[in-house]
C-alpha positions as CSV (number, residue, x, y, z in Angstrom):
1,X,16.7,-1.1,-4.6
2,X,18.1,-3.7,-7.3
3,X,21.4,-1.9,-7.7
4,X,22.5,-2.5,-4.2
5,X,23.3,-5.7,-2.5
6,X,20.4,-7.2,-0.3
7,X,21.8,-6.7,3.0
8,X,22.2,-3.1,2.1
9,X,18.7,-3.2,0.9
10,X,17.6,-4.7,4.2
11,X,19.1,-2.2,6.1
12,X,17.6,0.6,4.5
13,X,14.6,2.4,6.1
14,X,11.5,3.9,4.3
15,X,8.8,6.1,5.4
16,X,5.3,6.5,3.9
17,X,4.9,9.7,1.6
18,X,2.9,12.6,2.4
19,X,1.9,12.8,-1.1
20,X,-0.5,9.6,-0.5
21,X,-3.3,8.7,2.2
22,X,-3.6,5.3,3.3
23,X,-7.6,4.3,3.8
24,X,-9.6,1.0,4.4
25,X,-13.0,1.3,2.9
26,X,-15.4,-1.5,2.9
27,X,-12.7,-4.1,3.5
28,X,-10.5,-2.9,1.1
29,X,-7.3,-0.7,1.4
30,X,-6.2,1.5,-0.9
31,X,-3.4,4.1,-1.4
32,X,-5.0,7.7,-3.3
33,X,-2.1,10.0,-4.2
34,X,-3.4,13.2,-2.6
35,X,-0.5,15.7,-3.8
36,X,-0.9,16.0,-7.5
37,X,-3.2,17.5,-10.1
38,X,-6.8,15.9,-10.3
39,X,-6.0,15.7,-14.2
40,X,-2.8,13.3,-13.0
41,X,-5.0,11.1,-10.9
42,X,-4.6,8.1,-13.3
43,X,-4.5,5.1,-10.4
44,X,-5.1,4.6,-7.0
45,X,-3.4,1.4,-5.4
46,X,-4.9,-1.5,-3.3
47,X,-3.0,-3.3,-0.7
48,X,-3.5,-7.0,0.4
49,X,-3.7,-7.3,4.1
50,X,-0.1,-8.3,4.5
51,X,0.9,-5.3,2.2
52,X,-1.5,-3.0,4.5
53,X,0.4,-4.4,7.6
54,X,4.1,-3.7,6.1
55,X,3.1,-0.4,4.8
56,X,1.7,0.8,8.4
57,X,5.3,-0.6,9.5
58,X,7.0,2.1,6.9
59,X,7.9,4.7,9.7
60,X,10.9,5.9,8.3
61,X,13.2,4.4,11.5
62,X,12.7,0.4,11.1
63,X,14.9,-1.1,8.6
64,X,13.4,-3.4,5.8
65,X,15.0,-6.3,7.8
66,X,13.0,-5.6,10.9
67,X,10.0,-5.0,9.1
68,X,10.5,-8.7,7.7
69,X,10.9,-9.8,10.9
70,X,7.7,-8.2,12.0
71,X,6.1,-9.9,9.0
72,X,7.3,-13.2,10.3
73,X,6.0,-13.0,13.5
74,X,2.4,-11.5,12.1
75,X,2.2,-13.8,9.6
76,X,3.2,-17.7,8.8
77,X,5.9,-17.3,6.8
78,X,9.8,-17.3,7.1
79,X,11.9,-14.2,8.0
80,X,14.1,-14.8,4.7
81,X,10.7,-15.3,2.7
82,X,9.2,-12.1,4.0
83,X,11.9,-10.1,3.6
84,X,12.6,-11.5,-0.5
85,X,8.7,-10.3,-0.8
86,X,9.3,-7.0,1.1
87,X,12.1,-6.1,-0.8
88,X,10.0,-6.2,-4.2
89,X,6.9,-4.3,-2.7
90,X,8.6,-1.7,-1.5
91,X,10.7,-1.1,-4.8
92,X,7.1,-0.8,-6.3
93,X,5.9,1.6,-3.8
94,X,9.0,3.6,-3.9
95,X,8.6,3.7,-7.8
96,X,5.1,5.3,-7.6
97,X,6.3,7.9,-4.9
98,X,4.6,6.2,-2.0
99,X,7.6,5.6,-0.2
100,X,10.7,8.0,0.6
101,X,14.0,6.8,2.0
102,X,13.9,7.5,6.1
103,X,16.9,6.9,8.7
104,X,17.4,3.4,10.0
105,X,17.7,3.4,13.9
106,X,19.5,0.7,15.8
107,X,17.1,-1.3,17.8
108,X,14.0,-1.3,16.0
109,X,14.0,-5.0,15.6
110,X,11.0,-7.3,15.6
111,X,10.2,-8.3,19.0
112,X,9.0,-11.8,20.0
113,X,7.1,-14.3,17.7
114,X,3.6,-15.1,18.8
115,X,1.9,-18.1,18.7
116,X,-0.8,-17.9,16.3
117,X,0.0,-16.2,13.3
118,X,-2.4,-15.6,10.2
119,X,-2.0,-17.1,6.9
120,X,0.5,-15.4,4.7
121,X,0.5,-14.0,1.3
122,X,3.2,-12.0,-0.2
123,X,2.9,-8.1,0.2
124,X,0.9,-6.7,-2.9
125,X,0.0,-3.5,-4.3
126,X,-2.3,-3.4,-7.0
127,X,-2.7,-0.6,-9.4
128,X,-6.3,0.4,-10.3
129,X,-6.7,2.9,-13.4
130,X,-9.3,5.3,-13.1
131,X,-11.4,6.5,-15.5
132,X,-10.6,10.7,-15.9
133,X,-14.2,11.2,-14.7
134,X,-13.9,8.9,-11.9
135,X,-10.5,11.2,-10.9
136,X,-12.9,14.2,-11.2
137,X,-16.0,13.4,-9.9
138,X,-14.8,11.4,-7.0
139,X,-15.1,8.4,-5.0
140,X,-18.0,6.3,-3.4
141,X,-18.1,3.3,-0.9
142,X,-19.5,0.9,-3.4
143,X,-21.8,0.8,-6.5
144,X,-25.3,-0.1,-5.4
145,X,-25.4,1.3,-1.9
146,X,-27.3,4.1,-2.8
147,X,-23.9,6.7,-2.8
148,X,-24.9,7.2,-6.4
149,X,-24.6,5.3,-9.9
150,X,-21.5,4.1,-11.3
151,X,-20.6,5.9,-14.4
152,X,-19.9,3.7,-17.7
153,X,-15.8,3.1,-18.0
154,X,-15.2,3.4,-14.6
155,X,-13.4,-0.1,-14.4
156,X,-13.6,-0.7,-10.8
157,X,-17.2,-1.0,-8.8
158,X,-15.1,-0.3,-5.7
159,X,-14.3,3.2,-6.6
160,X,-17.6,4.2,-9.1
161,X,-18.0,8.0,-8.9
162,X,-20.7,9.2,-6.3
163,X,-22.1,11.7,-8.5
164,X,-23.4,11.4,-11.7
165,X,-24.2,14.2,-14.3
166,X,-27.5,16.1,-13.5
167,X,-27.2,15.4,-9.5
């Protein structure tokens, strides 16, 4: 998106890639790559609330400008700031293959503003690197919930493996 001007970029549409799944688990929203070899699963991606909202809007039809308007309607942010933040968010997700180009359609605008809007924080994606054992053994809801002990080396307790050796 950096090579095109901002107007061109905001007129583009993106859709969610079939190579990723979107899940809300224990209050966390994550993207997990699913169409790769398990050995290639080196990271999952956490989205903040604003990022999750933006992700859900990526239907391949709505232009980024319309999604920025929706962000401004839902969150306490000006549409221009939402657009600037959204452009970086989309570039990051497209860079890892989570978003692919769609075809923008006319009339997929943002709709009316609602009076009570949620606090805004720029949409964000956080790459969570995984230890190879985490990728092979799977994920559990949270360490300490009885789903299984965490193995040493897993970097995020939310995604610690459900299985341990010998169980």
